[in-house]
C-alpha positions as a Markdown table, in Angstrom:
| # | Residue | x | y | z |
|---|---|---|---|---|
| 1 | Met | -2.9 | -59.3 | -53.8 |
| 2 | Gly | -1.2 | -56.8 | -55.8 |
| 3 | Leu | -3.6 | -54.4 | -58.0 |
| 4 | Thr | -5.5 | -54.8 | -60.7 |
| 5 | Gly | -6.0 | -52.9 | -64.0 |
| 6 | Ser | -8.8 | -51.8 | -61.2 |
| 7 | Gly | -6.9 | -50.9 | -58.3 |
| 8 | Leu | -4.5 | -48.8 | -60.8 |
| 9 | Asn | -8.0 | -46.8 | -61.8 |
| 10 | Ala | -8.2 | -46.4 | -58.3 |
| 11 | Leu | -5.3 | -44.9 | -58.0 |
| 12 | His | -6.2 | -42.3 | -60.3 |
| 13 | Leu | -3.4 | -42.4 | -62.8 |
| 14 | Asn | -4.2 | -41.6 | -65.8 |
| 15 | His | -1.2 | -43.6 | -67.4 |
| 16 | Glu | 1.8 | -45.5 | -66.5 |
| 17 | Gly | 4.0 | -42.9 | -67.9 |
| 18 | Ser | 3.9 | -40.8 | -64.2 |
| 19 | Leu | 5.1 | -43.0 | -62.6 |
| 20 | Phe | 8.1 | -42.7 | -64.1 |
| 21 | Glu | 9.2 | -39.3 | -65.0 |
| 22 | Gln | 12.2 | -38.5 | -62.3 |
| 23 | Thr | 14.0 | -41.0 | -59.6 |
| 24 | Ile | 12.8 | -40.4 | -55.9 |
| 25 | Pro | 15.3 | -38.7 | -53.5 |
| 26 | Arg | 18.0 | -41.1 | -52.4 |
| 27 | Gln | 17.8 | -40.7 | -48.7 |
| 28 | Leu | 14.8 | -42.3 | -48.5 |
| 29 | Val | 16.0 | -45.6 | -50.2 |
| 30 | His | 19.1 | -45.1 | -48.3 |
| 31 | Arg | 21.2 | -44.8 | -51.5 |
| 32 | Thr | 24.2 | -42.2 | -51.7 |
| 33 | Ala | 25.0 | -42.2 | -55.3 |
| 34 | Val | 21.6 | -40.7 | -57.7 |
| 35 | Thr | 22.8 | -43.3 | -60.0 |
| 36 | Glu | 21.5 | -46.1 | -58.1 |
| 37 | Val | 18.3 | -45.1 | -57.3 |
| 38 | Leu | 15.8 | -47.3 | -59.4 |
| 39 | Ile | 12.3 | -46.3 | -58.1 |
| 40 | Thr | 10.8 | -43.7 | -60.0 |
| 41 | Gly | 7.4 | -43.3 | -58.7 |
| 42 | Phe | 4.8 | -44.0 | -55.7 |
| 43 | Ser | 1.2 | -43.5 | -55.4 |
| 44 | Thr | -1.1 | -45.0 | -52.8 |
| 45 | Asp | -4.7 | -45.4 | -52.0 |
| 46 | Gly | -4.3 | -44.7 | -48.5 |
| 47 | Ala | -5.7 | -48.3 | -47.4 |
| 48 | Gly | -2.3 | -49.9 | -47.3 |
| 49 | Thr | -2.1 | -50.5 | -51.4 |
| 50 | Tyr | 0.9 | -48.9 | -52.6 |
| 51 | Leu | 2.1 | -48.8 | -56.4 |
| 52 | Leu | 5.9 | -47.9 | -57.2 |
| 53 | Gly | 7.1 | -47.3 | -60.7 |
| 54 | Ala | 11.0 | -48.9 | -61.5 |
| 55 | Gln | 13.5 | -48.3 | -64.3 |
| 56 | Trp | 15.6 | -51.4 | -65.4 |
| 57 | Pro | 18.9 | -49.8 | -67.1 |
| 58 | Leu | 20.2 | -51.5 | -69.9 |
| 59 | Cys | 24.1 | -51.4 | -69.8 |
| 60 | His | 25.1 | -50.8 | -65.7 |
| 61 | Arg | 28.8 | -51.7 | -64.4 |
| 62 | Phe | 27.4 | -54.0 | -62.1 |
| 63 | Tyr | 23.3 | -55.6 | -63.3 |
| 64 | Arg | 25.5 | -56.8 | -66.3 |
| 65 | Ser | 22.2 | -57.6 | -68.9 |
| 66 | Ala | 23.4 | -61.0 | -70.5 |
| 67 | Asp | 21.5 | -63.5 | -73.4 |
| 68 | Gly | 18.7 | -60.5 | -73.6 |
| 69 | Arg | 17.7 | -60.8 | -69.6 |
| 70 | His | 17.9 | -58.3 | -67.0 |
| 71 | Asp | 20.2 | -59.6 | -64.2 |
| 72 | Pro | 17.5 | -60.7 | -61.3 |
| 73 | Phe | 19.1 | -58.8 | -58.7 |
| 74 | Leu | 17.8 | -55.3 | -60.1 |
| 75 | Leu | 14.3 | -57.7 | -58.9 |
| 76 | Val | 15.8 | -58.1 | -55.0 |
| 77 | Glu | 17.5 | -54.2 | -55.1 |
| 78 | Ser | 14.0 | -53.0 | -56.4 |
| 79 | Val | 11.8 | -55.1 | -53.9 |
| 80 | Arg | 14.3 | -53.2 | -51.2 |
| 81 | Gln | 14.4 | -50.0 | -52.0 |
| 82 | Ala | 10.1 | -49.9 | -52.6 |
| 83 | Gly | 10.4 | -51.4 | -49.4 |
| 84 | Leu | 12.1 | -48.4 | -48.0 |
| 85 | Leu | 10.3 | -45.9 | -49.8 |
| 86 | Ile | 6.8 | -47.3 | -48.7 |
| 87 | Gly | 8.3 | -47.0 | -44.6 |
| 88 | His | 9.5 | -43.3 | -45.3 |
| 89 | Ala | 7.3 | -41.8 | -47.2 |
| 90 | Gly | 4.3 | -44.7 | -46.2 |
| 91 | Tyr | 4.7 | -45.2 | -42.5 |
| 92 | Asp | 6.5 | -42.0 | -41.7 |
| 93 | Val | 10.0 | -43.8 | -40.1 |
| 94 | Pro | 12.0 | -41.4 | -39.5 |
| 95 | Ala | 15.4 | -40.8 | -41.6 |
| 96 | Gly | 18.0 | -42.9 | -39.4 |
| 97 | His | 16.3 | -45.7 | -38.6 |
| 98 | Ala | 17.4 | -48.8 | -40.0 |
| 99 | Phe | 15.2 | -51.5 | -42.3 |
| 100 | Val | 16.4 | -55.4 | -41.4 |
| 101 | Met | 15.5 | -57.9 | -43.1 |
| 102 | Asp | 14.9 | -61.2 | -42.3 |
| 103 | His | 13.4 | -62.6 | -45.0 |
| 104 | Leu | 13.1 | -62.4 | -48.8 |
| 105 | Ala | 11.5 | -64.3 | -51.8 |
| 106 | Phe | 10.5 | -63.8 | -55.5 |
| 107 | Glu | 9.0 | -66.1 | -58.2 |
| 108 | Ile | 9.4 | -64.3 | -61.9 |
| 109 | Ser | 8.0 | -65.6 | -64.5 |
| 110 | Ala | 10.0 | -66.7 | -68.0 |
| 111 | Asp | 10.2 | -63.6 | -70.0 |
| 112 | Ala | 9.8 | -61.0 | -66.6 |
| 113 | Leu | 13.6 | -59.9 | -67.4 |
| 114 | Ala | 13.6 | -60.0 | -70.4 |
| 115 | Cys | 15.6 | -56.6 | -71.7 |
| 116 | Asp | 13.5 | -53.9 | -73.9 |
| 117 | Thr | 15.7 | -51.8 | -76.3 |
| 118 | Thr | 17.0 | -49.5 | -73.9 |
| 119 | His | 15.5 | -49.6 | -70.4 |
| 120 | Ser | 13.0 | -51.4 | -68.8 |
| 121 | Asp | 10.1 | -50.0 | -67.3 |
| 122 | Val | 8.5 | -51.9 | -64.2 |
| 123 | Val | 5.8 | -51.1 | -61.8 |
| 124 | Leu | 5.3 | -52.4 | -57.9 |
| 125 | Ser | 1.7 | -52.9 | -56.5 |
| 126 | Ala | 2.6 | -53.8 | -53.3 |
| 127 | Ser | 0.0 | -54.3 | -50.1 |
| 128 | Cys | 1.7 | -54.2 | -46.8 |
| 129 | Asn | 0.8 | -55.6 | -43.6 |
| 130 | Pro | 2.8 | -53.2 | -40.8 |
| 131 | Arg | 3.7 | -54.9 | -37.3 |
| 132 | Arg | 4.3 | -52.3 | -34.2 |
| 133 | Arg | 4.9 | -51.6 | -31.0 |
| 134 | Gly | 1.5 | -50.6 | -28.7 |
| 135 | Gly | -0.5 | -50.0 | -31.3 |
| 136 | Arg | 1.8 | -47.0 | -31.9 |
| 137 | Ala | 5.5 | -46.8 | -33.5 |
| 138 | Leu | 6.1 | -48.8 | -36.8 |
| 139 | Lys | 8.1 | -51.9 | -35.4 |
| 140 | Gly | 8.4 | -53.7 | -38.9 |
| 141 | Leu | 6.2 | -54.6 | -42.7 |
| 142 | Asp | 5.7 | -57.6 | -44.2 |
| 143 | Phe | 5.2 | -56.8 | -47.8 |
| 144 | Thr | 4.1 | -58.5 | -50.5 |
| 145 | Met | 4.8 | -57.5 | -54.3 |
| 146 | Glu | 3.7 | -57.8 | -57.8 |
| 147 | Leu | 5.5 | -57.0 | -60.3 |
| 148 | Tyr | 4.0 | -55.9 | -63.9 |
| 149 | Arg | 5.5 | -54.9 | -67.5 |
| 150 | Gly | 3.4 | -52.9 | -69.1 |
| 151 | Ser | 0.4 | -54.3 | -68.7 |
| 152 | Arg | 1.4 | -58.2 | -67.6 |
| 153 | His | 2.3 | -60.1 | -64.7 |
| 154 | Ala | 5.5 | -61.0 | -64.0 |
| 155 | Gly | 6.3 | -61.9 | -60.8 |
| 156 | Thr | 6.0 | -61.4 | -56.7 |
| 157 | Ala | 7.9 | -60.7 | -54.6 |
| 158 | Arg | 7.7 | -61.3 | -50.2 |
| 159 | Ala | 9.4 | -59.6 | -48.1 |
| 160 | Arg | 9.6 | -58.7 | -44.3 |
| 161 | Ala | 11.4 | -56.1 | -42.4 |
| 162 | Arg | 12.2 | -55.1 | -38.9 |
| 163 | Cys | 12.3 | -51.1 | -38.2 |
| 164 | Ile | 14.9 | -49.8 | -36.1 |
| 165 | Ser | 15.6 | -46.3 | -34.4 |
| 166 | Pro | 19.4 | -45.6 | -34.0 |
| 167 | Ala | 19.6 | -45.7 | -30.1 |
| 168 | Val | 18.5 | -49.5 | -30.4 |
| 169 | Leu | 20.6 | -50.8 | -33.5 |
| 170 | Ala | 23.3 | -49.4 | -31.3 |
| 171 | Arg | 22.6 | -51.5 | -28.3 |
| 172 | Leu | 22.3 | -54.2 | -30.6 |
| 173 | Arg | 25.9 | -53.5 | -32.3 |
| 174 | Ala | 27.5 | -52.7 | -29.0 |
| 175 | Gly | 30.6 | -55.5 | -28.1 |
| 176 | Gln | 31.1 | -55.9 | -31.8 |
| 177 | Ala | 32.6 | -52.5 | -32.3 |
| 178 | Lys | 35.8 | -53.4 | -31.2 |
| 179 | Arg | 35.8 | -56.6 | -33.7 |
| 180 | Phe | 35.2 | -53.8 | -36.7 |
| 181 | Gly | 38.1 | -53.5 | -39.2 |
| 182 | Gln | 39.1 | -53.4 | -42.9 |
| 183 | Pro | 36.6 | -55.6 | -44.8 |
| 184 | Phe | 37.7 | -59.4 | -45.3 |
| 185 | Ser | 38.2 | -60.2 | -48.8 |
| 186 | Pro | 40.5 | -63.3 | -49.0 |
| 187 | Gly | 42.9 | -64.6 | -52.5 |
| 188 | Pro | 41.5 | -64.3 | -55.6 |
| 189 | Pro | 37.6 | -64.1 | -57.5 |
| 190 | Val | 36.7 | -67.2 | -59.6 |
| 191 | Pro | 36.5 | -66.3 | -62.7 |
| 192 | Ala | 34.0 | -63.7 | -63.9 |
| 193 | Glu | 32.8 | -65.1 | -66.6 |
| 194 | Ser | 31.6 | -68.4 | -64.1 |
| 195 | Val | 29.4 | -66.5 | -61.8 |
| 196 | Gly | 27.9 | -64.5 | -65.0 |
| 197 | Lys | 29.8 | -61.0 | -64.6 |
| 198 | Ala | 32.2 | -59.4 | -67.0 |
| 199 | Asn | 34.8 | -57.7 | -64.1 |
| 200 | Ala | 37.3 | -59.4 | -61.2 |
| 201 | Glu | 36.1 | -56.8 | -59.2 |
| 202 | Asp | 32.1 | -57.5 | -59.6 |
| 203 | Val | 33.0 | -61.2 | -57.9 |
| 204 | Val | 32.3 | -61.9 | -54.4 |
| 205 | Leu | 32.9 | -65.3 | -54.6 |
| 206 | Ala | 36.8 | -66.8 | -53.8 |
| 207 | Ala | 37.6 | -70.7 | -54.5 |
| 208 | Thr | 38.9 | -72.6 | -51.1 |
| 209 | Gly | 39.2 | -75.7 | -53.5 |
| 210 | Asp | 36.2 | -77.5 | -52.9 |
| 211 | Ala | 33.9 | -77.1 | -55.6 |
| 212 | Glu | 30.7 | -76.5 | -53.2 |
| 213 | Ile | 32.0 | -73.7 | -50.9 |
| 214 | Trp | 33.6 | -70.5 | -51.5 |
| 215 | Thr | 35.2 | -67.4 | -49.0 |
| 216 | Leu | 32.8 | -64.0 | -48.9 |
| 217 | Arg | 35.3 | -61.6 | -50.5 |
| 218 | Cys | 34.2 | -59.3 | -49.0 |
| 219 | Arg | 35.1 | -55.3 | -50.4 |
| 220 | Pro | 34.6 | -52.0 | -51.5 |
| 221 | His | 32.4 | -52.1 | -54.6 |
| 222 | Pro | 30.3 | -48.8 | -55.5 |
| 223 | Val | 26.6 | -50.3 | -55.5 |
| 224 | Leu | 27.0 | -53.4 | -52.9 |
| 225 | Phe | 28.8 | -50.6 | -51.0 |
| 226 | Asp | 26.9 | -47.3 | -52.0 |
| 227 | His | 26.9 | -46.5 | -48.2 |
| 228 | Pro | 29.6 | -46.9 | -45.5 |
| 229 | Met | 28.0 | -49.9 | -43.3 |
| 230 | Asp | 29.0 | -52.4 | -39.9 |
| 231 | His | 28.0 | -55.4 | -41.4 |
| 232 | Val | 28.2 | -57.5 | -44.5 |
| 233 | Pro | 24.5 | -56.3 | -46.1 |
| 234 | Gly | 22.2 | -58.2 | -47.5 |
| 235 | Asn | 22.4 | -57.3 | -50.7 |
| 236 | Leu | 26.0 | -58.7 | -50.4 |
| 237 | Met | 24.5 | -62.0 | -49.5 |
| 238 | Ile | 21.6 | -62.3 | -52.0 |
| 239 | Glu | 24.3 | -61.6 | -54.4 |
| 240 | Ala | 26.3 | -64.4 | -53.0 |
| 241 | Met | 24.0 | -66.9 | -53.6 |
| 242 | Leu | 23.1 | -66.0 | -57.2 |
| 243 | Gln | 26.4 | -66.3 | -58.2 |
| 244 | Ala | 27.4 | -69.8 | -56.2 |
| 245 | Thr | 24.6 | -70.7 | -58.4 |
| 246 | Arg | 26.1 | -69.9 | -61.7 |
| 247 | Asn | 29.4 | -71.0 | -60.8 |
| 248 | Arg | 28.2 | -75.3 | -59.8 |
| 249 | Tyr | 26.7 | -75.0 | -63.2 |
| 250 | Trp | 28.6 | -73.5 | -65.1 |
| 251 | Pro | 29.8 | -74.0 | -67.8 |
| 252 | His | 25.4 | -74.3 | -68.4 |
| 253 | Arg | 24.1 | -71.1 | -67.9 |
| 254 | Val | 21.0 | -71.0 | -66.0 |
| 255 | Ser | 18.1 | -68.6 | -65.3 |
| 256 | Val | 17.3 | -68.2 | -61.7 |
| 257 | Arg | 13.4 | -68.7 | -61.7 |
| 258 | Ala | 12.6 | -68.3 | -57.5 |
| 259 | Leu | 14.4 | -67.5 | -55.2 |
| 260 | Ser | 13.8 | -67.2 | -51.0 |
| 261 | Ala | 16.2 | -66.3 | -48.2 |
| 262 | Asp | 16.1 | -65.8 | -44.7 |
| 263 | Phe | 18.5 | -63.9 | -43.1 |
| 264 | His | 19.3 | -65.1 | -38.9 |
| 265 | Cys | 22.4 | -62.9 | -37.4 |
| 266 | Tyr | 24.6 | -59.7 | -38.4 |
| 267 | Ala | 27.8 | -60.5 | -40.2 |
| 268 | Asn | 31.0 | -59.3 | -39.4 |
| 269 | Leu | 33.4 | -57.3 | -42.2 |
| 270 | Asp | 36.5 | -58.1 | -41.1 |
| 271 | Arg | 36.0 | -62.2 | -40.9 |
| 272 | Pro | 35.8 | -64.9 | -42.8 |
| 273 | Val | 32.2 | -65.8 | -44.3 |
| 274 | Thr | 31.8 | -68.8 | -45.8 |
| 275 | Val | 29.5 | -69.7 | -48.6 |
| 276 | His | 28.0 | -73.5 | -49.3 |
| 277 | Ala | 25.8 | -74.7 | -51.9 |
| 278 | Ala | 24.8 | -78.2 | -52.6 |
| 279 | Asp | 24.7 | -79.9 | -55.7 |
| 280 | Pro | 22.3 | -79.1 | -58.5 |
| 281 | Ile | 19.8 | -81.1 | -58.7 |
| 282 | Gly | 18.3 | -80.0 | -61.9 |
| 283 | Asp | 15.5 | -77.4 | -63.0 |
| 284 | Asp | 11.9 | -76.7 | -61.0 |
| 285 | Lys | 14.2 | -78.2 | -57.8 |
| 286 | Pro | 15.9 | -75.9 | -55.7 |
| 287 | Phe | 19.1 | -76.1 | -53.8 |
| 288 | Leu | 20.1 | -74.6 | -50.3 |
| 289 | Val | 23.0 | -71.6 | -50.6 |
| 290 | Ser | 24.3 | -71.3 | -46.9 |
| 291 | Leu | 26.6 | -68.9 | -45.7 |
| 292 | Thr | 28.4 | -69.3 | -42.2 |
| 293 | Gln | 30.6 | -66.9 | -40.0 |
| 294 | Asp | 32.1 | -68.3 | -36.9 |
| 295 | Gly | 30.4 | -71.9 | -37.0 |
| 296 | Glu | 27.2 | -69.8 | -37.0 |
| 297 | Asn | 24.5 | -70.0 | -39.9 |
| 298 | Val | 23.6 | -66.2 | -40.7 |
| 299 | Ala | 21.7 | -66.7 | -44.2 |
| 300 | Asp | 20.3 | -69.3 | -46.4 |
| 301 | Gly | 18.7 | -69.3 | -49.5 |
| 302 | Leu | 16.5 | -72.0 | -52.1 |
| 303 | Ile | 17.0 | -71.0 | -55.8 |
| 304 | Thr | 15.5 | -72.7 | -58.6 |
| 305 | Thr | 16.5 | -71.8 | -61.8 |
| 306 | Thr | 16.3 | -73.0 | -65.7 |
| 307 | Thr | 18.9 | -74.1 | -67.4 |
| 308 | Leu | 19.4 | -71.7 | -71.0 |
| 309 | Asn | 21.9 | -74.5 | -72.5 |
């Protein structure tokens, strides 16, 4: 369970403002650009419960605010950064180790993404279940994070990640190196407005002629590829799921209420990834978005939406 008011007191926080003084060191959340660090504070009770502050920008080149709501990808990125920080600062995972996300899910309340006047301060209360090798080295983390806007509970996120040393990662990716190349970027993007973006360079889907199928636009991007990668990042896959959802409902606009994504294997950068979304079936009934490469299922996402118009 997340922290309640008594849990906040247990961490000896005099006021929530202490979580929002400055961003944490960028290397702890695997970011190159300081401007892309969302986490602004970190505290723990020493018993596997963590409290983190995050600041969501109102104006950002990629995390676009629309209809008075923040982009739900801000929640995804906040959870990702929080998990990395907990691994390094809470469980002493050395720098250079990779965290491979196997599962990420969230459910948010109707007003959880509502924009404030300038930026939005959010609190993540995380409880963790570490998985260890032989009772010692960290193998992975399962965690649940409760999202708060002020004192109001606004949503829940769950994730499962593996912690992999550089040596093990090199063995896992051996044999793929010869297949690395320039990121595969197919034809022109679908209209930016149809996926909730303002700029074509932020669109990650290319049309195929089938309204349910797209090709992933895997190309250099200052947010999705903040640092060099040898595979398609999980964040890009989630963004593809969100954009596919918006595109299938367009011209109706939708708000994402829940997502549950599973990642099955690596996808390489230099070959096409196909994105397929089932027909929308209405509010409160999730539909499936799948990503495949070379006929192999790479990732799946179940997405629940609410229609805005």
